[in-house]
VODRENBA-611596 format. One record per residue: residue number from 1; x, y, z of N, C-alpha, C, O in turn; residue in three letters; chain. Coordinates in Angstrom, 3 decimals. Layout:
NUM, X, Y, Z, X, Y, Z, X, Y, Z, X, Y, Z, Ala, A $
...
***
This chain:
1, 1.070, -1.222, 0.026, -0.031, -0.058, -0.006, 0.305, 1.263, -0.242, -0.128, 2.160, -0.965, Met, A $
2, 1.780, 1.054, 1.095, 2.722, 2.512, 0.635, 3.513, 2.217, -0.701, 3.903, 3.367, -0.903, Lys, A $
3, 3.780, 1.835, -1.250, 4.548, 2.043, -2.881, 3.556, 2.329, -3.741, 3.644, 3.244, -4.559, Lys, A $
4, 2.507, 1.543, -3.618, 0.970, 2.358, -4.792, 1.107, 4.161, -4.278, 1.079, 5.243, -4.865, Val, A $
5, 1.260, 3.692, -2.873, 0.401, 5.816, -2.222, 2.479, 6.196, -2.503, 3.057, 6.054, -1.425, Leu, A $
6, 3.222, 6.500, -3.384, 4.210, 6.167, -2.995, 4.263, 7.117, -4.840, 4.240, 8.332, -5.039, Leu, A $
7, 4.339, 5.911, -5.937, 4.203, 5.875, -7.142, 3.074, 6.953, -7.279, 3.186, 7.781, -8.183, Cys, A $
8, 1.769, 7.002, -6.263, 1.356, 8.024, -6.776, 1.687, 9.402, -6.973, 1.616, 9.953, -8.071, Ile, A $
9, 2.191, 10.183, -5.491, 2.806, 10.782, -4.762, 3.978, 11.200, -6.412, 4.021, 12.034, -7.316, Ile, A $
10, 4.752, 9.954, -5.934, 5.750, 10.405, -7.745, 5.028, 10.752, -9.076, 5.197, 11.411, -10.102, Phe, A $
11, 4.381, 10.164, -8.643, 3.826, 10.568, -10.388, 2.827, 12.110, -10.908, 2.767, 12.889, -11.859, Ala, A $
12, 2.295, 11.923, -9.831, 1.528, 13.669, -9.304, 2.590, 14.564, -9.851, 2.644, 15.306, -10.832, Trp, A $
13, 3.647, 14.159, -8.629, 4.481, 15.871, -8.422, 5.593, 15.697, -10.149, 6.622, 16.368, -10.079, Cys, A $
14, 5.384, 14.765, -11.763, 6.222, 14.852, -12.225, 5.116, 15.160, -13.253, 5.559, 15.556, -14.331, Cys, A $
15, 3.693, 15.060, -13.156, 2.622, 15.144, -13.822, 2.541, 17.435, -13.344, 2.472, 18.455, -14.030, Leu, A $
16, 2.576, 17.283, -12.611, 2.846, 19.165, -11.620, 3.914, 19.799, -12.980, 3.706, 20.729, -13.760, Ser, A $
17, 5.009, 18.927, -12.865, 5.595, 19.529, -13.927, 5.968, 19.799, -15.361, 6.901, 20.331, -15.963, Leu, A $
18, 4.545, 19.049, -15.717, 4.355, 19.708, -17.437, 3.594, 20.056, -17.387, 2.697, 19.555, -16.709, Ile, A $
19, 3.432, 21.343, -18.199, 2.514, 22.836, -18.763, 3.155, 23.528, -17.916, 3.077, 24.741, -18.107, Gly, A $
20, 3.583, 23.294, -17.305, 4.519, 24.602, -16.575, 4.633, 25.850, -17.624, 4.193, 25.721, -18.766, Gly, A $
21, 5.246, 27.065, -17.184, 5.350, 28.220, -17.329, 7.270, 28.349, -17.413, 7.810, 28.433, -16.311, Phe, A $
22, 8.026, 28.360, -18.419, 9.603, 28.580, -17.822, 9.250, 30.168, -17.411, 8.180, 30.765, -17.529, Ser, A $
23, 10.557, 30.643, -16.879, 11.102, 31.982, -16.264, 10.617, 32.726, -17.599, 9.483, 33.137, -17.353, Asp, A $
24, 11.007, 33.104, -18.998, 10.586, 33.159, -19.184, 8.941, 34.181, -19.592, 8.502, 35.325, -19.713, Ser, A $
25, 8.739, 33.382, -19.629, 7.141, 33.895, -19.675, 6.433, 34.474, -19.127, 5.578, 35.130, -19.723, Gln, A $
26, 6.537, 34.446, -17.502, 6.009, 34.797, -16.128, 6.822, 35.849, -15.597, 7.899, 35.852, -15.000, Val, A $
27, 6.165, 36.590, -15.904, 6.234, 38.188, -15.050, 6.102, 38.525, -13.665, 5.039, 38.084, -13.229, Gln, A $
28, 7.054, 39.390, -12.457, 6.544, 39.316, -11.467, 6.058, 40.465, -10.830, 6.694, 41.511, -10.958, Arg, A $
29, 4.941, 40.434, -10.105, 4.512, 42.021, -10.034, 4.777, 41.805, -7.561, 4.663, 40.894, -6.742, His, A $
30, 5.127, 43.251, -7.538, 4.707, 43.659, -5.876, 3.965, 44.366, -5.821, 3.733, 45.065, -6.808, Thr, A $
31, 3.038, 44.559, -4.302, 2.256, 45.274, -3.881, 3.090, 45.589, -2.193, 3.927, 45.148, -1.405, Ile, A $
32, 1.997, 46.805, -2.459, 3.302, 46.671, -0.710, 1.383, 46.384, -0.187, 0.493, 46.404, -1.037, Thr, A $
33, 1.147, 46.180, 1.092, -0.489, 46.504, 1.700, 0.350, 46.832, 2.481, 1.544, 46.588, 2.656, His, A $
34, -0.587, 47.560, 3.054, -0.601, 48.083, 4.551, -1.649, 47.231, 5.792, -2.655, 46.522, 5.782, Ile, A $
35, -1.161, 47.529, 6.310, -2.026, 46.358, 7.552, -3.302, 46.901, 8.155, -2.875, 47.845, 8.820, Val, A $
36, -4.377, 46.875, 8.290, -5.617, 47.485, 8.946, -5.924, 46.950, 9.982, -5.493, 45.804, 10.104, Gln, A $
37, -6.513, 47.342, 10.790, -6.488, 46.501, 12.401, -7.151, 45.069, 12.349, -8.329, 45.305, 12.080, Glu, A $
38, -7.008, 43.843, 12.458, -7.580, 42.782, 12.458, -7.304, 41.752, 11.355, -7.681, 40.585, 11.449, Gly, A $
39, -6.603, 42.257, 10.268, -5.758, 41.440, 9.340, -4.907, 40.889, 10.288, -4.449, 41.195, 11.389, Glu, A $
40, -4.808, 39.289, 8.900, -3.536, 38.427, 9.113, -3.184, 38.315, 7.885, -3.544, 38.953, 6.896, Thr, A $
41, -1.697, 36.574, 8.125, -1.440, 36.959, 6.463, -2.116, 36.415, 5.835, -2.512, 36.755, 4.720, Met, A $
42, -2.467, 35.147, 6.625, -3.954, 34.777, 5.593, -4.799, 35.674, 4.931, -5.171, 35.562, 3.763, Tyr, A $
43, -5.121, 36.663, 5.796, -6.885, 36.397, 4.746, -5.625, 37.669, 4.177, -5.111, 36.739, 3.556, Gly, A $
44, -4.868, 38.674, 3.900, -3.991, 39.183, 2.814, -3.067, 38.029, 1.712, -2.936, 38.087, 0.489, Ile, A $
45, -2.715, 37.369, 2.356, -3.174, 36.035, 0.368, -4.113, 35.908, 0.121, -4.329, 35.877, -1.090, Ala, A $
46, -4.964, 35.795, 0.790, -6.056, 35.427, -0.130, -6.364, 36.261, -0.284, -7.434, 35.788, -0.666, Asp, A $
47, -6.574, 37.694, -0.428, -7.582, 39.210, -1.195, -6.610, 39.752, -2.371, -6.729, 40.712, -3.132, Lys, A $
48, -4.947, 38.130, -2.137, -4.262, 38.367, -3.239, -4.000, 37.515, -4.203, -3.081, 37.522, -5.022, Tyr, A $
49, -5.025, 36.647, -4.024, -4.308, 35.362, -4.243, -4.871, 35.308, -5.910, -4.081, 35.007, -6.806, Phe, A $
50, -6.204, 35.607, -6.175, -6.777, 35.928, -7.828, -6.045, 36.593, -8.183, -6.477, 36.596, -9.336, Leu, A $
51, -4.894, 37.496, -8.246, -3.721, 38.726, -8.849, -2.635, 37.416, -9.671, -1.818, 37.808, -10.504, Leu, A $
52, -2.748, 35.648, -9.287, -1.268, 34.992, -9.361, -2.267, 34.547, -10.717, -3.487, 34.443, -10.846, Asn, A $
53, -1.165, 34.353, -11.598, -1.813, 33.645, -13.149, -0.917, 32.403, -12.904, -1.071, 31.345, -13.515, Lys, A $
54, -0.248, 32.554, -12.238, 1.045, 31.091, -12.874, -0.414, 29.403, -12.184, -1.586, 29.603, -11.866, Thr, A $
55, 0.354, 27.919, -12.189, -0.257, 27.231, -11.196, 0.783, 26.560, -10.184, 1.666, 25.703, -10.137, Arg, A $
56, 0.030, 27.609, -9.318, 0.536, 27.694, -7.350, -0.730, 27.464, -6.856, -1.420, 28.470, -6.692, Ile, A $
57, -1.350, 26.085, -6.497, -2.003, 26.747, -5.648, -1.970, 27.368, -3.720, -0.976, 27.466, -3.001, Cys, A $
58, -3.437, 27.680, -3.370, -3.482, 28.941, -2.424, -2.238, 28.249, -1.099, -1.811, 29.259, -0.538, Phe, A $
59, -1.829, 27.485, -0.708, -1.455, 27.501, 0.913, -0.078, 27.624, -0.162, 0.778, 28.391, 0.279, Asp, A $
60, 0.235, 27.025, -1.415, 1.736, 27.425, -1.780, 1.815, 28.880, -1.555, 2.436, 29.321, -0.588, Glu, A $
61, 0.962, 29.974, -2.760, 1.181, 31.604, -2.126, 1.081, 32.576, -1.174, 1.439, 33.751, -1.100, Phe, A $
62, 0.203, 31.396, -0.081, 0.599, 32.183, 1.442, 1.377, 31.881, 2.250, 1.280, 32.160, 3.445, Trp, A $
63, 2.523, 31.094, 1.587, 3.529, 30.129, 2.469, 4.769, 31.704, 2.032, 5.399, 32.611, 2.575, Tyr, A $
64, 4.531, 31.249, 1.011, 5.287, 32.254, 0.248, 5.488, 34.236, 0.194, 6.411, 35.032, 0.017, Asn, A $
65, 4.041, 34.290, 0.462, 3.614, 35.464, 1.522, 4.409, 36.419, 2.617, 5.026, 37.463, 2.829, Val, A $
66, 3.688, 34.756, 3.310, 4.858, 34.832, 4.955, 6.135, 34.231, 4.866, 6.733, 33.829, 5.864, Ser, A $
67, 6.488, 34.170, 3.956, 7.388, 33.772, 4.100, 8.531, 35.425, 3.565, 9.565, 35.987, 3.926, Lys, A $
68, 7.669, 35.536, 2.741, 8.490, 36.819, 1.927, 8.898, 38.678, 3.171, 9.734, 39.580, 3.232, Asp, A $
69, 7.292, 38.113, 4.051, 7.844, 38.757, 5.427, 7.925, 38.276, 7.153, 7.152, 38.574, 8.064, Asn, A $
70, 9.027, 37.524, 7.175, 8.524, 36.394, 8.433, 8.951, 37.320, 9.160, 8.789, 36.959, 10.326, Gln, A $
71, 9.690, 38.931, 9.091, 9.936, 39.367, 9.855, 9.153, 40.530, 10.471, 9.626, 41.356, 11.251, His, A $
72, 7.983, 40.491, 10.050, 6.596, 41.160, 10.468, 6.175, 39.804, 11.618, 6.801, 39.898, 12.673, Leu, A $
73, 5.701, 39.208, 11.578, 5.212, 37.449, 12.089, 6.729, 36.906, 13.481, 6.397, 35.951, 14.182, Thr, A $
74, 8.205, 37.510, 13.775, 9.071, 36.723, 14.664, 8.831, 36.776, 15.425, 8.054, 37.714, 15.601, Ala, A $
75, 9.169, 35.896, 16.748, 8.470, 35.400, 17.958, 7.450, 35.545, 18.409, 7.058, 35.540, 19.576, Asn, A $
76, 6.673, 35.768, 16.912, 5.762, 34.684, 17.553, 4.632, 36.120, 17.422, 3.546, 36.022, 17.994, Arg, A $
77, 5.044, 37.712, 16.471, 4.677, 38.228, 16.073, 3.002, 38.571, 15.954, 2.735, 38.438, 14.760, Arg, A $
78, 2.187, 38.827, 16.451, 1.183, 39.545, 15.028, 2.087, 40.946, 14.504, 3.127, 41.591, 14.633, Tyr, A $
79, 0.223, 40.779, 13.522, 0.719, 41.900, 12.632, -0.142, 43.480, 12.895, -1.354, 43.615, 12.723, Leu, A $
80, 0.736, 44.510, 13.313, -0.331, 45.207, 13.686, -0.373, 46.560, 12.601, 0.108, 46.934, 11.532, Gln, A $
81, -0.965, 46.839, 13.290, -2.066, 48.377, 11.483, -0.764, 49.284, 11.503, 0.073, 49.839, 12.214, Pro, A $
82, -1.207, 49.027, 10.177, 0.413, 49.979, 10.215, 1.472, 49.100, 9.066, 1.551, 49.392, 7.873, Gly, A $
83, 2.062, 48.236, 9.584, 2.996, 47.380, 8.551, 2.605, 47.443, 7.131, 1.637, 47.819, 6.469, Asp, A $
84, 3.851, 46.878, 6.930, 3.437, 47.053, 5.253, 4.422, 45.395, 5.314, 5.547, 45.013, 5.637, Val, A $
85, 3.059, 44.792, 4.743, 3.488, 43.456, 3.934, 3.763, 43.515, 2.399, 3.167, 44.447, 1.859, Val, A $
86, 4.499, 42.767, 1.587, 5.333, 42.804, 0.870, 4.657, 41.449, 0.151, 4.829, 40.401, 0.773, Thr, A $
87, 3.869, 41.373, -1.158, 3.260, 40.065, -2.040, 3.253, 40.647, -3.475, 2.783, 41.609, -4.081, Val, A $
88, 4.073, 39.484, -3.711, 4.330, 38.428, -5.006, 3.361, 38.059, -5.766, 2.555, 37.267, -5.277, Asn, A $
89, 3.259, 38.298, -6.485, 2.134, 37.369, -7.829, 2.784, 37.639, -8.801, 3.741, 38.400, -8.949, Tyr, A $
90, 2.041, 36.748, -9.744, 3.647, 36.439, -10.996, 2.325, 36.806, -11.790, 1.335, 36.704, -11.064, Tyr, A $
91, 1.980, 37.297, -13.378, 1.386, 36.670, -14.558, 2.356, 36.264, -15.564, 3.544, 36.545, -15.723, Thr, A $
92, 1.599, 35.587, -16.150, 1.878, 34.935, -17.565, 2.205, 36.214, -19.031, 1.176, 36.512, -19.637, Val, A $
93, 3.193, 36.727, -19.413, 3.275, 37.141, -20.213, 2.735, 37.267, -21.802, 2.705, 36.302, -22.565, Lys, A $
94, 2.232, 38.889, -22.235, 1.837, 37.930, -23.555, 2.856, 37.985, -24.067, 3.961, 38.430, -23.754, Glu, A $
95, 2.149, 37.155, -25.502, 3.186, 36.904, -26.223, 2.913, 38.055, -27.292, 3.687, 38.217, -28.236, Gln, A $
***
């Protein structure tokens, strides 16, 4: 059973790489978001996720936003109003 599951996971990973975009086909955009009272990193990622046009799931997008702004949440610190969160998203270049 474990071998079958590992084969399925391996096949899924390989197939997810097919049909992706090369670096020359995508364009990076950066947004700076000013944190408002009660906002979370999850909510901010959710707000900008649909701008991203590459094949990436929400969890990976949220992880990237959190990682890019880890200085704001280091040592279990919560986001504060006025903090500046950087959000990077990617679109496909027009041919």
